[in-house]
CHARMM-style PDB file with segment names, atoms N, HN, CA, C and O in Angstrom:
ATOM      1  N   MET     1     261.025 109.725 191.443  1.00  0.00      PROA
ATOM      2  CA  MET     1     260.714 110.450 192.657  1.00  0.00      PROA
ATOM      3  C   MET     1     260.745 109.478 193.827  1.00  0.00      PROA
ATOM      4  O   MET     1     260.091 108.436 193.790  1.00  0.00      PROA
ATOM      5  N   PHE     2     261.495 109.813 194.853  1.00  0.00      PROA
ATOM      6  HN  PHE     2     262.026 110.660 194.883  1.00  0.00      PROA
ATOM      7  CA  PHE     2     261.606 108.998 196.057  1.00  0.00      PROA
ATOM      8  C   PHE     2     260.635 109.519 197.104  1.00  0.00      PROA
ATOM      9  O   PHE     2     260.620 110.712 197.408  1.00  0.00      PROA
ATOM     10  N   ILE     3     259.825 108.622 197.653  1.00  0.00      PROA
ATOM     11  HN  ILE     3     259.837 107.653 197.406  1.00  0.00      PROA
ATOM     12  CA  ILE     3     258.873 108.986 198.705  1.00  0.00      PROA
ATOM     13  C   ILE     3     259.276 108.247 199.978  1.00  0.00      PROA
ATOM     14  O   ILE     3     259.253 107.016 200.009  1.00  0.00      PROA
ATOM     15  N   PRO     4     259.643 108.981 201.029  1.00  0.00      PROA
ATOM     16  CA  PRO     4     260.018 108.323 202.288  1.00  0.00      PROA
ATOM     17  C   PRO     4     258.885 107.462 202.844  1.00  0.00      PROA
ATOM     18  O   PRO     4     257.708 107.747 202.624  1.00  0.00      PROA
ATOM     19  N   GLN     5     259.251 106.425 203.555  1.00  0.00      PROA
ATOM     20  HN  GLN     5     260.207 106.194 203.733  1.00  0.00      PROA
ATOM     21  CA  GLN     5     258.290 105.457 204.076  1.00  0.00      PROA
ATOM     22  C   GLN     5     257.279 106.069 205.050  1.00  0.00      PROA
ATOM     23  O   GLN     5     256.145 105.596 205.126  1.00  0.00      PROA
ATOM     24  N   ASN     6     257.657 107.092 205.783  1.00  0.00      PROA
ATOM     25  HN  ASN     6     258.578 107.477 205.721  1.00  0.00      PROA
ATOM     26  CA  ASN     6     256.761 107.684 206.781  1.00  0.00      PROA
ATOM     27  C   ASN     6     255.900 108.817 206.217  1.00  0.00      PROA
ATOM     28  O   ASN     6     255.243 109.524 206.981  1.00  0.00      PROA
ATOM     29  N   THR     7     255.894 109.001 204.898  1.00  0.00      PROA
ATOM     30  HN  THR     7     256.428 108.427 204.278  1.00  0.00      PROA
ATOM     31  CA  THR     7     255.096 110.052 204.263  1.00  0.00      PROA
ATOM     32  C   THR     7     253.615 109.701 204.337  1.00  0.00      PROA
ATOM     33  O   THR     7     253.218 108.566 204.074  1.00  0.00      PROA
ATOM     34  N   ARG     8     252.814 110.680 204.695  1.00  0.00      PROA
ATOM     35  HN  ARG     8     253.136 111.602 204.909  1.00  0.00      PROA
ATOM     36  CA  ARG     8     251.358 110.489 204.742  1.00  0.00      PROA
ATOM     37  C   ARG     8     250.736 111.087 203.486  1.00  0.00      PROA
ATOM     38  O   ARG     8     251.253 112.049 202.918  1.00  0.00      PROA
ATOM     39  N   ILE     9     249.630 110.509 203.068  1.00  0.00      PROA
ATOM     40  HN  ILE     9     249.209 109.727 203.529  1.00  0.00      PROA
ATOM     41  CA  ILE     9     248.884 111.007 201.913  1.00  0.00      PROA
ATOM     42  C   ILE     9     247.523 111.469 202.415  1.00  0.00      PROA
ATOM     43  O   ILE     9     246.763 110.693 202.993  1.00  0.00      PROA
ATOM     44  N   TYR    10     247.225 112.747 202.185  1.00  0.00      PROA
ATOM     45  HN  TYR    10     247.843 113.378 201.715  1.00  0.00      PROA
ATOM     46  CA  TYR    10     245.953 113.328 202.590  1.00  0.00      PROA
ATOM     47  C   TYR    10     245.128 113.600 201.336  1.00  0.00      PROA
ATOM     48  O   TYR    10     245.638 114.130 200.349  1.00  0.00      PROA
ATOM     49  N   VAL    11     243.857 113.233 201.384  1.00  0.00      PROA
ATOM     50  HN  VAL    11     243.443 112.802 202.185  1.00  0.00      PROA
ATOM     51  CA  VAL    11     242.956 113.426 200.256  1.00  0.00      PROA
ATOM     52  C   VAL    11     241.890 114.446 200.647  1.00  0.00      PROA
ATOM     53  O   VAL    11     241.162 114.256 201.621  1.00  0.00      PROA
ATOM     54  N   ALA    12     241.806 115.531 199.875  1.00  0.00      PROA
ATOM     55  HN  ALA    12     242.397 115.686 199.084  1.00  0.00      PROA
ATOM     56  CA  ALA    12     240.769 116.533 200.106  1.00  0.00      PROA
ATOM     57  C   ALA    12     239.446 115.966 199.595  1.00  0.00      PROA
ATOM     58  O   ALA    12     239.346 115.584 198.429  1.00  0.00      PROA
ATOM     59  N   ILE    13     238.444 115.911 200.447  1.00  0.00      PROA
ATOM     60  HN  ILE    13     238.525 116.222 201.394  1.00  0.00      PROA
ATOM     61  CA  ILE    13     237.156 115.325 200.091  1.00  0.00      PROA
ATOM     62  C   ILE    13     236.349 116.248 199.190  1.00  0.00      PROA
ATOM     63  O   ILE    13     235.695 115.791 198.253  1.00  0.00      PROA
ATOM     64  N   ASP    14     236.395 117.543 199.472  1.00  0.00      PROA
ATOM     65  HN  ASP    14     236.927 117.914 200.233  1.00  0.00      PROA
ATOM     66  CA  ASP    14     235.649 118.507 198.656  1.00  0.00      PROA
ATOM     67  C   ASP    14     236.385 118.775 197.347  1.00  0.00      PROA
ATOM     68  O   ASP    14     237.611 118.890 197.340  1.00  0.00      PROA
ATOM     69  N   PRO    15     235.651 118.875 196.239  1.00  0.00      PROA
ATOM     70  CA  PRO    15     236.287 119.192 194.950  1.00  0.00      PROA
ATOM     71  C   PRO    15     236.973 120.549 194.985  1.00  0.00      PROA
ATOM     72  O   PRO    15     236.570 121.446 195.725  1.00  0.00      PROA
ATOM     73  N   VAL    16     238.014 120.685 194.173  1.00  0.00      PROA
ATOM     74  HN  VAL    16     238.341 119.956 193.571  1.00  0.00      PROA
ATOM     75  CA  VAL    16     238.828 121.896 194.133  1.00  0.00      PROA
ATOM     76  C   VAL    16     238.833 122.454 192.709  1.00  0.00      PROA
ATOM     77  O   VAL    16     238.803 121.705 191.732  1.00  0.00      PROA
ATOM     78  N   ASP    17     238.869 123.766 192.615  1.00  0.00      PROA
ATOM     79  HN  ASP    17     238.892 124.374 193.408  1.00  0.00      PROA
ATOM     80  CA  ASP    17     239.016 124.439 191.329  1.00  0.00      PROA
ATOM     81  C   ASP    17     240.422 124.141 190.805  1.00  0.00      PROA
ATOM     82  O   ASP    17     241.407 124.541 191.426  1.00  0.00      PROA
ATOM     83  N   MET    18     240.527 123.451 189.683  1.00  0.00      PROA
ATOM     84  HN  MET    18     239.727 123.126 189.178  1.00  0.00      PROA
ATOM     85  CA  MET    18     241.811 123.032 189.148  1.00  0.00      PROA
ATOM     86  C   MET    18     242.649 124.178 188.588  1.00  0.00      PROA
ATOM     87  O   MET    18     243.780 123.958 188.156  1.00  0.00      PROA
ATOM     88  N   ARG    19     242.115 125.390 188.589  1.00  0.00      PROA
ATOM     89  HN  ARG    19     241.196 125.569 188.940  1.00  0.00      PROA
ATOM     90  CA  ARG    19     242.919 126.551 188.192  1.00  0.00      PROA
ATOM     91  C   ARG    19     243.852 126.986 189.313  1.00  0.00      PROA
ATOM     92  O   ARG    19     244.757 127.792 189.095  1.00  0.00      PROA
ATOM     93  N   LYS    20     243.634 126.454 190.513  1.00  0.00      PROA
ATOM     94  HN  LYS    20     242.899 125.799 190.690  1.00  0.00      PROA
ATOM     95  CA  LYS    20     244.494 126.806 191.650  1.00  0.00      PROA
ATOM     96  C   LYS    20     245.890 126.224 191.439  1.00  0.00      PROA
ATOM     97  O   LYS    20     246.059 125.124 190.914  1.00  0.00      PROA
ATOM     98  N   SER    21     246.880 127.003 191.866  1.00  0.00      PROA
ATOM     99  HN  SER    21     246.743 127.897 192.292  1.00  0.00      PROA
ATOM    100  CA  SER    21     248.262 126.565 191.751  1.00  0.00      PROA
ATOM    101  C   SER    21     248.848 126.390 193.149  1.00  0.00      PROA
ATOM    102  O   SER    21     248.115 126.131 194.103  1.00  0.00      PROA
ATOM    103  N   HSD    22     250.164 126.532 193.272  1.00  0.00      PROA
ATOM    104  HN  HSD    22     250.759 126.743 192.498  1.00  0.00      PROA
ATOM    105  CA  HSD    22     250.852 126.291 194.537  1.00  0.00      PROA
ATOM    106  C   HSD    22     250.268 127.073 195.705  1.00  0.00      PROA
ATOM    107  O   HSD    22     250.004 126.505 196.764  1.00  0.00      PROA
ATOM    108  N   HSD    23     250.067 128.364 195.518  1.00  0.00      PROA
ATOM    109  HN  HSD    23     250.282 128.825 194.657  1.00  0.00      PROA
ATOM    110  CA  HSD    23     249.586 129.199 196.622  1.00  0.00      PROA
ATOM    111  C   HSD    23     248.154 128.853 197.017  1.00  0.00      PROA
ATOM    112  O   HSD    23     247.845 128.761 198.206  1.00  0.00      PROA
ATOM    113  N   GLY    24     247.279 128.661 196.034  1.00  0.00      PROA
ATOM    114  HN  GLY    24     247.530 128.736 195.069  1.00  0.00      PROA
ATOM    115  CA  GLY    24     245.881 128.345 196.323  1.00  0.00      PROA
ATOM    116  C   GLY    24     245.713 126.996 197.001  1.00  0.00      PROA
ATOM    117  O   GLY    24     244.941 126.862 197.950  1.00  0.00      PROA
ATOM    118  N   LEU    25     246.436 125.999 196.511  1.00  0.00      PROA
ATOM    119  HN  LEU    25     247.063 126.108 195.739  1.00  0.00      PROA
ATOM    120  CA  LEU    25     246.346 124.663 197.119  1.00  0.00      PROA
ATOM    121  C   LEU    25     246.988 124.648 198.503  1.00  0.00      PROA
ATOM    122  O   LEU    25     246.488 123.982 199.410  1.00  0.00      PROA
ATOM    123  N   SER    26     248.090 125.376 198.673  1.00  0.00      PROA
ATOM    124  HN  SER    26     248.496 125.917 197.937  1.00  0.00      PROA
ATOM    125  CA  SER    26     248.722 125.466 200.001  1.00  0.00      PROA
ATOM    126  C   SER    26     247.790 126.120 201.011  1.00  0.00      PROA
ATOM    127  O   SER    26     247.763 125.733 202.179  1.00  0.00      PROA
ATOM    128  N   THR    27     247.030 127.106 200.562  1.00  0.00      PROA
ATOM    129  HN  THR    27     247.052 127.420 199.613  1.00  0.00      PROA
ATOM    130  CA  THR    27     246.062 127.766 201.438  1.00  0.00      PROA
ATOM    131  C   THR    27     244.980 126.786 201.873  1.00  0.00      PROA
ATOM    132  O   THR    27     244.569 126.800 203.033  1.00  0.00      PROA
ATOM    133  N   ILE    28     244.515 125.940 200.966  1.00  0.00      PROA
ATOM    134  HN  ILE    28     244.849 125.928 200.023  1.00  0.00      PROA
ATOM    135  CA  ILE    28     243.510 124.924 201.320  1.00  0.00      PROA
ATOM    136  C   ILE    28     244.081 123.959 202.350  1.00  0.00      PROA
ATOM    137  O   ILE    28     243.408 123.616 203.322  1.00  0.00      PROA
ATOM    138  N   VAL    29     245.314 123.523 202.143  1.00  0.00      PROA
ATOM    139  HN  VAL    29     245.861 123.802 201.354  1.00  0.00      PROA
ATOM    140  CA  VAL    29     245.953 122.599 203.092  1.00  0.00      PROA
ATOM    141  C   VAL    29     246.046 123.240 204.467  1.00  0.00      PROA
ATOM    142  O   VAL    29     245.720 122.612 205.475  1.00  0.00      PROA
ATOM    143  N   ARG    30     246.489 124.481 204.508  1.00  0.00      PROA
ATOM    144  HN  ARG    30     246.754 124.991 203.689  1.00  0.00      PROA
ATOM    145  CA  ARG    30     246.689 125.173 205.789  1.00  0.00      PROA
ATOM    146  C   ARG    30     245.368 125.534 206.467  1.00  0.00      PROA
ATOM    147  O   ARG    30     245.204 125.290 207.662  1.00  0.00      PROA
ATOM    148  N   ASP    31     244.418 126.115 205.714  1.00  0.00      PROA
ATOM    149  HN  ASP    31     244.551 126.313 204.743  1.00  0.00      PROA
ATOM    150  CA  ASP    31     243.198 126.643 206.326  1.00  0.00      PROA
ATOM    151  C   ASP    31     242.083 125.614 206.471  1.00  0.00      PROA
ATOM    152  O   ASP    31     241.384 125.609 207.484  1.00  0.00      PROA
ATOM    153  N   ASN    32     241.902 124.746 205.486  1.00  0.00      PROA
ATOM    154  HN  ASN    32     242.469 124.750 204.662  1.00  0.00      PROA
ATOM    155  CA  ASN    32     240.791 123.788 205.536  1.00  0.00      PROA
ATOM    156  C   ASN    32     241.184 122.463 206.178  1.00  0.00      PROA
ATOM    157  O   ASN    32     240.400 121.877 206.925  1.00  0.00      PROA
ATOM    158  N   LEU    33     242.393 121.989 205.892  1.00  0.00      PROA
ATOM    159  HN  LEU    33     243.030 122.465 205.285  1.00  0.00      PROA
ATOM    160  CA  LEU    33     242.827 120.706 206.448  1.00  0.00      PROA
ATOM    161  C   LEU    33     243.602 120.871 207.754  1.00  0.00      PROA
ATOM    162  O   LEU    33     243.886 119.891 208.443  1.00  0.00      PROA
ATOM    163  N   ASN    34     243.946 122.129 208.091  1.00  0.00      PROA
ATOM    164  HN  ASN    34     243.716 122.926 207.532  1.00  0.00      PROA
ATOM    165  CA  ASN    34     244.722 122.439 209.301  1.00  0.00      PROA
ATOM    166  C   ASN    34     246.034 121.660 209.368  1.00  0.00      PROA
ATOM    167  O   ASN    34     246.416 121.141 210.417  1.00  0.00      PROA
ATOM    168  N   LEU    35     246.719 121.593 208.211  1.00  0.00      PROA
ATOM    169  HN  LEU    35     246.408 122.015 207.359  1.00  0.00      PROA
ATOM    170  CA  LEU    35     247.996 120.896 208.120  1.00  0.00      PROA
ATOM    171  C   LEU    35     249.043 121.830 207.527  1.00  0.00      PROA
ATOM    172  O   LEU    35     248.710 122.873 206.965  1.00  0.00      PROA
ATOM    173  N   ASP    36     250.299 121.451 207.655  1.00  0.00      PROA
ATOM    174  HN  ASP    36     250.570 120.604 208.111  1.00  0.00      PROA
ATOM    175  CA  ASP    36     251.408 122.253 207.135  1.00  0.00      PROA
ATOM    176  C   ASP    36     251.756 121.783 205.721  1.00  0.00      PROA
ATOM    177  O   ASP    36     252.177 120.639 205.551  1.00  0.00      PROA
ATOM    178  N   PRO    37     251.593 122.634 204.703  1.00  0.00      PROA
ATOM    179  CA  PRO    37     251.913 122.225 203.335  1.00  0.00      PROA
ATOM    180  C   PRO    37     253.409 121.967 203.116  1.00  0.00      PROA
ATOM    181  O   PRO    37     253.788 121.358 202.116  1.00  0.00      PROA
ATOM    182  N   LEU    38     254.258 122.423 204.041  1.00  0.00      PROA
ATOM    183  HN  LEU    38     253.950 122.918 204.853  1.00  0.00      PROA
ATOM    184  CA  LEU    38     255.703 122.210 203.923  1.00  0.00      PROA
ATOM    185  C   LEU    38     256.176 120.993 204.713  1.00  0.00      PROA
ATOM    186  O   LEU    38     257.376 120.829 204.930  1.00  0.00      PROA
ATOM    187  N   SER    39     255.255 120.145 205.141  1.00  0.00      PROA
ATOM    188  HN  SER    39     254.280 120.278 204.965  1.00  0.00      PROA
ATOM    189  CA  SER    39     255.582 118.996 205.979  1.00  0.00      PROA
ATOM    190  C   SER    39     256.257 117.857 205.231  1.00  0.00      PROA
ATOM    191  O   SER    39     256.856 116.980 205.854  1.00  0.00      PROA
ATOM    192  N   GLY    40     256.171 117.857 203.902  1.00  0.00      PROA
ATOM    193  HN  GLY    40     255.684 118.569 203.396  1.00  0.00      PROA
ATOM    194  CA  GLY    40     256.714 116.747 203.121  1.00  0.00      PROA
ATOM    195  C   GLY    40     255.673 115.684 202.820  1.00  0.00      PROA
ATOM    196  O   GLY    40     255.943 114.738 202.081  1.00  0.00      PROA
ATOM    197  N   ASN    41     254.486 115.835 203.388  1.00  0.00      PROA
ATOM    198  HN  ASN    41     254.267 116.604 203.988  1.00  0.00      PROA
ATOM    199  CA  ASN    41     253.402 114.894 203.084  1.00  0.00      PROA
ATOM    200  C   ASN    41     252.795 115.215 201.722  1.00  0.00      PROA
ATOM    201  O   ASN    41     253.044 116.284 201.164  1.00  0.00      PROA
ATOM    202  N   LEU    42     252.009 114.304 201.196  1.00  0.00      PROA
ATOM    203  HN  LEU    42     251.807 113.436 201.649  1.00  0.00      PROA
ATOM    204  CA  LEU    42     251.371 114.471 199.893  1.00  0.00      PROA
ATOM    205  C   LEU    42     249.914 114.869 200.092  1.00  0.00      PROA
ATOM    206  O   LEU    42     249.223 114.324 200.952  1.00  0.00      PROA
ATOM    207  N   PHE    43     249.458 115.818 199.293  1.00  0.00      PROA
ATOM    208  HN  PHE    43     250.019 116.261 198.593  1.00  0.00      PROA
ATOM    209  CA  PHE    43     248.086 116.310 199.391  1.00  0.00      PROA
ATOM    210  C   PHE    43     247.421 116.143 198.021  1.00  0.00      PROA
ATOM    211  O   PHE    43     247.874 116.706 197.024  1.00  0.00      PROA
ATOM    212  N   LEU    44     246.362 115.376 197.995  1.00  0.00      PROA
ATOM    213  HN  LEU    44     245.995 114.919 198.805  1.00  0.00      PROA
ATOM    214  CA  LEU    44     245.684 115.014 196.761  1.00  0.00      PROA
ATOM    215  C   LEU    44     244.378 115.787 196.636  1.00  0.00      PROA
ATOM    216  O   LEU    44     243.593 115.856 197.581  1.00  0.00      PROA
ATOM    217  N   PHE    45     244.152 116.372 195.448  1.00  0.00      PROA
ATOM    218  HN  PHE    45     244.791 116.316 194.680  1.00  0.00      PROA
ATOM    219  CA  PHE    45     242.950 117.155 195.167  1.00  0.00      PROA
ATOM    220  C   PHE    45     242.317 116.647 193.879  1.00  0.00      PROA
ATOM    221  O   PHE    45     243.017 116.261 192.943  1.00  0.00      PROA
ATOM    222  N   ILE    46     240.976 116.649 193.838  1.00  0.00      PROA
ATOM    223  HN  ILE    46     240.407 116.963 194.598  1.00  0.00      PROA
ATOM    224  CA  ILE    46     240.252 116.275 192.622  1.00  0.00      PROA
ATOM    225  C   ILE    46     239.295 117.405 192.253  1.00  0.00      PROA
ATOM    226  O   ILE    46     238.970 118.259 193.078  1.00  0.00      PROA
ATOM    227  N   ASN    47     238.853 117.392 191.000  1.00  0.00      PROA
ATOM    228  HN  ASN    47     239.117 116.698 190.329  1.00  0.00      PROA
ATOM    229  CA  ASN    47     237.885 118.391 190.563  1.00  0.00      PROA
ATOM    230  C   ASN    47     236.464 117.873 190.774  1.00  0.00      PROA
ATOM    231  O   ASN    47     236.266 116.749 191.234  1.00  0.00      PROA
ATOM    232  N   LYS    48     235.489 118.693 190.438  1.00  0.00      PROA
ATOM    233  HN  LYS    48     235.650 119.607 190.065  1.00  0.00      PROA
ATOM    234  CA  LYS    48     234.081 118.358 190.677  1.00  0.00      PROA
ATOM    235  C   LYS    48     233.641 117.122 189.895  1.00  0.00      PROA
ATOM    236  O   LYS    48     232.893 116.295 190.416  1.00  0.00      PROA
ATOM    237  N   ARG    49     234.096 116.990 188.653  1.00  0.00      PROA
ATOM    238  HN  ARG    49     234.704 117.662 188.230  1.00  0.00      PROA
ATOM    239  CA  ARG    49     233.727 115.847 187.818  1.00  0.00      PROA
ATOM    240  C   ARG    49     234.499 114.578 188.163  1.00  0.00      PROA
ATOM    241  O   ARG    49     234.102 113.481 187.770  1.00  0.00      PROA
ATOM    242  N   GLY    50     235.589 114.724 188.889  1.00  0.00      PROA
ATOM    243  HN  GLY    50     235.912 115.616 189.208  1.00  0.00      PROA
ATOM    244  CA  GLY    50     236.370 113.562 189.297  1.00  0.00      PROA
ATOM    245  C   GLY    50     237.298 113.026 188.222  1.00  0.00      PROA
ATOM    246  O   GLY    50     237.783 111.899 188.327  1.00  0.00      PROA
ATOM    247  N   ASN    51     237.553 113.823 187.183  1.00  0.00      PROA
ATOM    248  HN  ASN    51     237.160 114.738 187.098  1.00  0.00      PROA
ATOM    249  CA  ASN    51     238.414 113.328 186.111  1.00  0.00      PROA
ATOM    250  C   ASN    51     239.782 114.022 186.072  1.00  0.00      PROA
ATOM    251  O   ASN    51     240.600 113.716 185.204  1.00  0.00      PROA
ATOM    252  N   LEU    52     240.036 114.945 186.995  1.00  0.00      PROA
ATOM    253  HN  LEU    52     239.372 115.193 187.700  1.00  0.00      PROA
ATOM    254  CA  LEU    52     241.322 115.620 187.086  1.00  0.00      PROA
ATOM    255  C   LEU    52     241.859 115.484 188.507  1.00  0.00      PROA
ATOM    256  O   LEU    52     241.095 115.433 189.471  1.00  0.00      PROA
ATOM    257  N   LEU    53     243.178 115.426 188.620  1.00  0.00      PROA
ATOM    258  HN  LEU    53     243.799 115.467 187.837  1.00  0.00      PROA
ATOM    259  CA  LEU    53     243.816 115.192 189.899  1.00  0.00      PROA
ATOM    260  C   LEU    53     245.066 116.063 189.997  1.00  0.00      PROA
ATOM    261  O   LEU    53     245.823 116.191 189.035  1.00  0.00      PROA
ATOM    262  N   LYS    54     245.272 116.656 191.163  1.00  0.00      PROA
ATOM    263  HN  LYS    54     244.657 116.553 191.945  1.00  0.00      PROA
ATOM    264  CA  LYS    54     246.511 117.385 191.444  1.00  0.00      PROA
ATOM    265  C   LYS    54     247.075 116.866 192.753  1.00  0.00      PROA
ATOM    266  O   LYS    54     246.352 116.645 193.725  1.00  0.00      PROA
ATOM    267  N   LEU    55     248.380 116.678 192.750  1.00  0.00      PROA
ATOM    268  HN  LEU    55     248.967 116.857 191.961  1.00  0.00      PROA
ATOM    269  CA  LEU    55     249.095 116.231 193.930  1.00  0.00      PROA
ATOM    270  C   LEU    55     250.094 117.319 194.302  1.00  0.00      PROA
ATOM    271  O   LEU    55     250.968 117.662 193.506  1.00  0.00      PROA
ATOM    272  N   LEU    56     249.969 117.857 195.499  1.00  0.00      PROA
ATOM    273  HN  LEU    56     249.259 117.579 196.146  1.00  0.00      PROA
ATOM    274  CA  LEU    56     250.841 118.924 195.981  1.00  0.00      PROA
ATOM    275  C   LEU    56     251.802 118.341 197.007  1.00  0.00      PROA
ATOM    276  O   LEU    56     251.393 117.590 197.893  1.00  0.00      PROA
ATOM    277  N   PHE    57     253.095 118.692 196.885  1.00  0.00      PROA
ATOM    278  HN  PHE    57     253.427 119.302 196.165  1.00  0.00      PROA
ATOM    279  CA  PHE    57     254.061 118.237 197.876  1.00  0.00      PROA
ATOM    280  C   PHE    57     255.271 119.167 197.897  1.00  0.00      PROA
ATOM    281  O   PHE    57     255.563 119.864 196.925  1.00  0.00      PROA
ATOM    282  N   PHE    58     255.958 119.158 199.022  1.00  0.00      PROA
ATOM    283  HN  PHE    58     255.722 118.592 199.812  1.00  0.00      PROA
ATOM    284  CA  PHE    58     257.190 119.930 199.210  1.00  0.00      PROA
ATOM    285  C   PHE    58     258.340 118.940 199.167  1.00  0.00      PROA
ATOM    286  O   PHE    58     258.363 117.984 199.942  1.00  0.00      PROA
ATOM    287  N   ASP    59     259.298 119.157 198.268  1.00  0.00      PROA
ATOM    288  HN  ASP    59     259.279 119.933 197.638  1.00  0.00      PROA
ATOM    289  CA  ASP    59     260.390 118.188 198.099  1.00  0.00      PROA
ATOM    290  C   ASP    59     261.741 118.707 198.582  1.00  0.00      PROA
ATOM    291  O   ASP    59     262.776 118.316 198.044  1.00  0.00      PROA
ATOM    292  N   ARG    60     261.748 119.572 199.576  1.00  0.00      PROA
ATOM    293  HN  ARG    60     260.907 119.890 200.014  1.00  0.00      PROA
ATOM    294  CA  ARG    60     262.931 120.177 200.193  1.00  0.00      PROA
ATOM    295  C   ARG    60     263.551 121.277 199.334  1.00  0.00      PROA
ATOM    296  O   ARG    60     264.351 122.066 199.838  1.00  0.00      PROA
ATOM    297  N   THR    61     263.199 121.348 198.047  1.00  0.00      PROA
ATOM    298  HN  THR    61     262.550 120.707 197.637  1.00  0.00      PROA
ATOM    299  CA  THR    61     263.719 122.420 197.201  1.00  0.00      PROA
ATOM    300  C   THR    61     262.621 123.391 196.808  1.00  0.00      PROA
ATOM    301  O   THR    61     262.902 124.458 196.263  1.00  0.00      PROA
ATOM    302  N   GLY    62     261.374 123.031 197.078  1.00  0.00      PROA
ATOM    303  HN  GLY    62     261.146 122.164 197.520  1.00  0.00      PROA
ATOM    304  CA  GLY    62     260.250 123.890 196.747  1.00  0.00      PROA
ATOM    305  C   GLY    62     258.966 123.093 196.608  1.00  0.00      PROA
ATOM    306  O   GLY    62     258.961 121.865 196.700  1.00  0.00      PROA
ATOM    307  N   MET    63     257.877 123.818 196.383  1.00  0.00      PROA
ATOM    308  HN  MET    63     257.881 124.815 196.308  1.00  0.00      PROA
ATOM    309  CA  MET    63     256.577 123.176 196.191  1.00  0.00      PROA
ATOM    310  C   MET    63     256.511 122.599 194.783  1.00  0.00      PROA
ATOM    311  O   MET    63     257.010 123.192 193.827  1.00  0.00      PROA
ATOM    312  N   ALA    64     255.890 121.441 194.676  1.00  0.00      PROA
ATOM    313  HN  ALA    64     255.484 120.959 195.453  1.00  0.00      PROA
ATOM    314  CA  ALA    64     255.726 120.794 193.373  1.00  0.00      PROA
ATOM    315  C   ALA    64     254.284 120.330 193.235  1.00  0.00      PROA
ATOM    316  O   ALA    64     253.626 119.976 194.213  1.00  0.00      PROA
ATOM    317  N   ILE    65     253.815 120.341 191.999  1.00  0.00      PROA
ATOM    318  HN  ILE    65     254.350 120.629 191.205  1.00  0.00      PROA
ATOM    319  CA  ILE    65     252.465 119.859 191.683  1.00  0.00      PROA
ATOM    320  C   ILE    65     252.575 118.824 190.576  1.00  0.00      PROA
ATOM    321  O   ILE    65     253.217 119.043 189.549  1.00  0.00      PROA
ATOM    322  N   LEU    66     251.937 117.704 190.814  1.00  0.00      PROA
ATOM    323  HN  LEU    66     251.415 117.527 191.648  1.00  0.00      PROA
ATOM    324  CA  LEU    66     251.783 116.680 189.791  1.00  0.00      PROA
ATOM    325  C   LEU    66     250.337 116.755 189.335  1.00  0.00      PROA
ATOM    326  O   LEU    66     249.421 116.693 190.156  1.00  0.00      PROA
ATOM    327  N   TYR    67     250.127 116.885 188.045  1.00  0.00      PROA
ATOM    328  HN  TYR    67     250.871 116.935 187.379  1.00  0.00      PROA
ATOM    329  CA  TYR    67     248.780 117.065 187.491  1.00  0.00      PROA
ATOM    330  C   TYR    67     248.472 115.880 186.586  1.00  0.00      PROA
ATOM    331  O   TYR    67     249.260 115.557 185.698  1.00  0.00      PROA
ATOM    332  N   LYS    68     247.340 115.236 186.804  1.00  0.00      PROA
ATOM    333  HN  LYS    68     246.700 115.499 187.525  1.00  0.00      PROA
ATOM    334  CA  LYS    68     246.962 114.063 186.016  1.00  0.00      PROA
ATOM    335  C   LYS    68     245.584 114.292 185.430  1.00  0.00      PROA
ATOM    336  O   LYS    68     244.652 114.679 186.134  1.00  0.00      PROA
ATOM    337  N   ARG    69     245.467 114.052 184.150  1.00  0.00      PROA
ATOM    338  HN  ARG    69     246.224 113.737 183.578  1.00  0.00      PROA
ATOM    339  CA  ARG    69     244.196 114.207 183.449  1.00  0.00      PROA
ATOM    340  C   ARG    69     243.712 112.846 182.994  1.00  0.00      PROA
ATOM    341  OT1 ARG    69     242.651 112.742 182.378  1.00  0.00      PROA
TER     342      ARG     69
END
């Protein structure tokens, strides 16, 4: 995966329900962070326990989620 040099990484401070998918996480980015989920930036989410991570990004072909346990 190629990440352009000017890409920003945003970290959501509040824990997120890890059952959320593309639409739910995009809504958090748009409504809570006041950012555009289609900007090409990376948006990082963690769960309440801090042991799960989701990374949401738009790669010009669609929304993608990287999930790490």
